N, C-alpha and C positions, 0 to 999 in steps of 0.2 A: 380546132375551131370551137368557140364557146357555144353551147347548145342554146336554142332560143328559150326565153324565159317562159315559165308556166303562168298563164293568165287565167285559166279556167279549170276548176277541179269539179269532178262529179264523184260523189260517194254513194255506192249502192248498199243500202242498209242503214236505217235510222234508229238503231238500237243502242245498247249500252256502250259500244265502242264507237260506232260511226258518228252518232250525234255529238258527244262531247269532244271527240278528236277534231272533227271538222269545225266545231265552234271555236276551239282554241286556235286552229290554223287561221280561220277567218279573222279572229281578233288580232293576231300578230301580223297578218299579211293583208292589209286592206286593199292592196292593189290586185289581189286574186279574187275572182268571183267563185264562191264555193256553193255548190248545190248538193244537198242531201236528198236522195230519192228513195222511195219505198213504195211497194204495191199496196201496203196497208194504209188506206185513206184515213182511217181513224187515228192512226199514229201520227201521220203527217199533220192532220188537223190539230192534234195536241201540241206539236212542235210550233205551230203557227198561232196558237191561242194567245189572245191579248194578255190574259192572266198567266204570268210566268210560273205561278204555283201549279199550273196544270201540265207542265212538261211531262212527257211519258217516262222520263228517267229522272230519278231523284239523286242528285249529287251536290254536296255543299259547294256553293260558288258557281254552279253551272248557270243558274238563272241570270246572274250578273254578266257572265261572258256572252250568253245569247242575246241579252238586251243590248249590248254594245254593238253587235254585228248584224243582227237579224234585220233584214230590209235594206241594209247597206251593201254588204257583200256576202251575206249568209242567207241562203234560201232553202226551203223545204218544199218538196214537190212530188207528185205522183207521175209527172211527165218524164218517164225514164229515158225513152229514146232521144228526146230533144236534148236532155242534159248530157247524155253520152256524146251526141253528135257535136256539141259545142265545146267539149272538154279536151284539154291537152293531156290531162291525167285523170285516170279513173281508179278509185279505190274500191276493192271488193271487200265489203265488211258485213257479210251475211252469216247467218247461223250455220254451224257445222256440227250438228248433234251426233251422238253415237248411234250407229245403225241398230235398228230393232229387229231386223230380219235379214235373211240371206247370209252370204259369206261374210264373216267377221262380225256378225250380230253380237251386240253387247260390248264390243271393243273398238272396232274400226270406225272412222269418221264417215258420216253420210255426206257425201260431197255433191249431192244433186243440185243444191242451190248455187254452189260455186260454179258448177258446169253450166247451169241455166243462165247465170249472170254473164259468164264468159261468152257464151253463144250470143247473148243479146249485145254485148260490147262488139263482138266480131261483126254483127249485122249492122249496128247503128253508127259505129265510129266513122269519123271522117279524117283523112290525112294520117299523120303520125300520132299515135296515142300511147302514152306510158300507162301500163296496167299494173297496179300495185296490190299485192296480196296483203290485206290487213287482218283478215280472219286467221284464226289459228288453224294451221293445216298440217297434214302429214308431210314429212320430208319427201321430196320429188313431185309434189303436186304441181309446182310451176311447170314441169315438163308437160303435164296434161293441158294446162292453161295455154302454154305456148303452141302446142299442137293444134288446138282448136282455133286459136287466133291465126296461125299460119295458113290454115285451110281457107281463110277468107281474106286474101290479100287484094282482092279486086272488089270495089263497091258496085252497087247495082247500076250506077250510071257510067261505069267503065273507068272511073278515076282510081288511081292507086291508093291503097291504105297500107299502113305498116304499124307494127307494135313492138314495144319493149316490155319485158316482164320483170318486175322487182318484187322482192319480199321485204315487208316492213312490219314485222309482228308487233303487237301492242304488249306493253308490260304494265298495265294499269291494275291498281287495286281498287275495287269498288269501295266507295266511301271517301277515297282520297284521289279520285281520278283526275280532278282538275289540278290539284297540286302536283300529281305525277306527270301530267302533260306540261305544266308550266315549268317544272324543274326536274326533268327526268334524270335517272341515274345514267341512262344511255339511250340513244336512238340507234337501232340496228337496221341497216339497209343491206340487203343481199341482191346482187345482180351481176350480169355479164356485160351489159351495155354501159360503158363508162359515162357516156353523156347523160343517159337516163338516170343513172345513179347520182351523178352530181346535180342534176336538176332537182331531185327530191331532197338531197342533202342541202341544197341552197335554200329551200323553203324552211327547213328546220333551223338552219343557221341564223335565221332572223331573230331567234331568241334562245337557242341552245348553243352553249359553248362548243367550239369545233372539236375539242378533245373528247366530247361525249358522243359524237356521231361516229359510229363504228361501221366499217364497210367490210362485207364478207362475200363469199360466193352464195348463190341461191340456196344450196342445200344446207350449208352451215346456218344460215339465217332461219330457215324453216325448222331445223332441228333444235336450235337454241331456245325457241319458245317452249317446246315440249319439255326440254331438259330443265329449264328454269322452274316451271311449274312442278315438275316431278321432284326436284330437290327441295322446294319449299314444302310441298305436301309431305315428303318424307320426314321433315323435321317435326311437323305436327303429329304424325303418327308415332314418331319416336318419343316425343315428350309425353304423349298420352299413354304409351306403354309404360313409361316410368311412373306416371301418375298412379296407375293401377297398383304398381309395386309399392309406391309410397303409402297408399291406403292400407295395404296388407301388412306393412312393416312398421308403421308409425313415423315414417319420414314425411317431410313436407316438400311437395314438388316445386313450390315457389322458391324454397331455399336451395334445392338442388339445381333448378334452372339458373338461379342467380350465380351459384358457384361455378357452373360450367360456362355460363355466358360471359364471365369475365375473362375467359381464355380467348385471346385475340385470334386464335385459329378457329374458334367456333363462333363467337359473337352471340349477342343476346336476342336477335330477331327470330320470330317464329318459335319461341320456346315457352309459350303460354299454353298450358293445358286447357282443355275444354271439351265440348261434345263432339269434336271432330271437324274436319274441313268441309266446306260446302262451296257454292258458287258454280258458275257455268264452266269453269276451266279445269280445276285440279283433277277431279275424277275422270272427266272426259279425256283430258290430255294424257294422263297416266295410262288409261286403258288403250288409247291409241298407240302409245309407246310400246305397251305390251304386245299389241297386235303386230306392230312393225318388227319387233324383235323376233316373234315367232315366225313371221313371214320370211325373215332372213336367216332362220335356223338357229337363232340365239336363245335357246329354250331356257337356260339357266338365268340369263339376264331378264327374260320375260317373267319368270317366276319371282325373281327378286322384287321387281317393281309392282307386280300384282299383289304382293303381300302388303304393300303400303295401303292399298285400297281395302284389302280384307281387314286390316287392323282398324281402319277408320270406321268401317261398318260395324265391327265388333264393339267399338267404344260406344256407339249410339245404342246398340242393343243392350249393352251392359248397363247403361244409365236407366233405360226403361225397365229392365229386370230389377234393378236396385230399388226403384220407386215401388214396384209391386211388393218386393220383399219387406221393405220398411213399413208398408201399410198393411201388415198382417197377412201378407201373401195373397191379397186380393184387392183389386180396385173396382170391381164390378159395382156399378151404381154410385160410385164415389165421384165427387167433383175434383178435378185436378186443374189448377190454373197454370197456364203457360204464358210467361212473360217474354215476348219476343218470338217472331216467326221468320223474319228475314235471316239470311245466312250469316250476316254480320251487321254491325251498327252502321248508321249513316247511309243506308241504301234500302230501296224497296224490293230488291231482287231476292227471290226465294228459291232460285234454281239450286237443287241438290242441298237445300238447307237441312242441317241436322234435325231441326224441329219437325220436319216432315216425317222422317222415319220414327222418331221418338213418339210423335203424336199418333201415328198409325199403329204402333205397337201397343200404346195405351188404349186406343179405341178397340183394338182386337181383344184386349183384356176386359172390355166392358165399361171403361171409364167414361165419365161425362167431362168433356174438356171445355174450359172457359179461356179463350185466347185473347191476349192484348198485344198489339204491335202498333207503334205510332205511325207507320208508313205503309203497311201492307193491307190491302183491301179485303173485304169479305169474299168478293168474287175470286180473288187470287187464292185465298186459303181453300175455298171450295174446289178450285181446279186442282190444287196440290193434294188435297186429301181424298178427292174423288167422291165425296158425299156432301149433300147440302146440310146446312145447319138446321137442326130440328130439336124438339124437346123430347124425342123418344130415347130408347136405349142406345148405348154406344154411339153417341153423337157429340156435337160441339156447338158452341155459340161464340160470337165475338163480343168482347166487352169494350167499353169506351175509355176506361182508365184502369190502372193496375189494381186499385182497391176493389172496384166493382168486379174485376176478374176473379178476385179471391173470395167473393161472397159465398159462404157455405162450403168452401173447399177444404179438403183434408190435407192437401199439399199444394205448394207453389213451386214451379220450376223456372229458374232464370235461364233462358236458352239463347238470348242475344244480348250483347254487351252494350245496350243503349245506356247513355250516361245517366239518365234520370233513374235508372234502376239502382244506381250506386247509393242514392240518398233517399230511398223510400222511407216513409213513416211506418216502421214495422209495428208500432203499437196499433196504428189504425188498421193495418193489414191483419194482424193477429186477432183483433177484436171482432172481425167478421168471419173468421175461419172456424171450422169445427175442430174440437180438441179430441185427441192430441193432434197438433198440426205440425207439418214439416215444411222446411225450406230446403230445396235441392238446388244449390248454386253451382251450375255446371260451368260458369264462367269465372268463378272466384272473384266476383266484383262487389258483392253485397257487404254491408256492415254487419259482420257476423255477431259481434257483441250486442249490437242493438237488437238483432233478431232474437238472440238467446234471452236477452233481458225482457223482451216482449212475450216470452213464453213459448217460442217456437223451438222445435228440435231442428238442428241444422246439419246437413251434409254438404261439404264443399269438395269439389273435385281435387284429387291429389293430396288430401290431408288425411293422415293416419288417425 
C-alpha cells in the first residue's frame, strides 16, 4: 500500500542546517507546508524580517530561496506545539555540542536538546508522525528517540498516536550549502519503516535524481555522517603535517598537493593547507567518534582519530608561535592585523574557527589585535574571545576595512580565504604598517609578489 503523502513538515531548530534545508524543501515542494520552529524569538524574527539581508544565517543564494517560498509554504514560528501537532513529519535539527562536564566531557555529544525535542514531539504530536534525525548524532541515538516516543503512544484525549524514526544526516558545507542542497552528492536516509523511508525519499525525489538517494539501516546512516567528517578532517590534518615538512625542507606544499591529487585514488579535494579545520562539525564529530570507540573498547582506533584533532590544534599553535618568533620573539604591545575571523569564506559562522585559537594565543602574548571580517559582528568576536574590545593592554578592536585593520600594524595575518583578500592593494596596506612589516598568509591566497614588491616580508603556509 502506498503511504499517504506528506502535506505538512515541522523542523525543530532554525539554525545553519534547519533554516536552509527547509527553505530548499519548501522551494521544490510547494504542495507541502513547511514550518521552522525555534524557542529563540530573536532568531525567528530575523528569519521573518522583510529585509532579507537580515537573515540569521549567511549563505550565498539563501535569500533568493527564502524569498520565493516565505509566506507561501515556508513559515518561521515560535509556536512549537502547534507546528508539531499539524505535522506529518518532524525534523530534529537542534544543536548537539560536545559535553563540557560529566561522563564523556570533552568528547561525547550533549544530547539534552535532542531528548527535550523528542519529549515535546511525543507530547504534542497527533496521529502518525515520522520523526527525522537531521542533527549529527552518535550511532544508536535513534534507539533513544524511539524509546521516548514509544512511551507516549496514547494522546491526552485518548486517541492513538504512533511514530516512525528515520536518520537523514546533512552533508552540507557552509558557504556552499544552497548548492549542496540543490545538487547533493547523495541524500542518505536510514530507517526500518519502509513506508516512512519512502515518504521522505519521495520528497527529495522531486529534485534529486533517484540514484543519489541512498537507503540504509538506522545505524549505518548515523555512523556515516561521523565517518564522512572524520575522513575529510583527516585529509586537512594530513596536508597540514606535510606543509610543515615542506617549510622545513624547501618543498612547496601546493606542488606536492597537486602531484598527489592527480592520483585518481586520492583526488584533489581537501588537500589545501591552511590554519586548520574549523566549523561546528569536524572537531565535534571526531571527538564523538573517539568517545564511541573507547566506549566499545576500540582503544587503538580511538587514539588514531584523536590524533587528527591533536594535529589540527598543533597547526594553530604553530602559526601563533611563528608570528611571535618572526617579530623578534615578542608581540607585547605590537599591533597584529587579522584578516578574517569566520572559519571559512562565505559564512558568518565562527564556531571552532582557527582564528579564535590564534587570536587568543596572540592576546596571551600581549598583542593588540585589529580584526576585519566582512560578515562577523563585533558581538560575535567578543563572545568567541571572551573579552570586550578595549584600548588597554592585550586586547582587540574591529576594523571596517582591511587597510584600516593594518594601520600601525607590525604584521597582518590572512586567516579566512575571503575572495577580496586575493587582490588587496598591498602598496596601500604596506604604507600604513610599521616597518619591518610581515604578511603571514595562512591560506596561501595572497599575491605574494605584490606584497614583496610593496616591501613586506612574507611567510606563506607550506612554502620552504
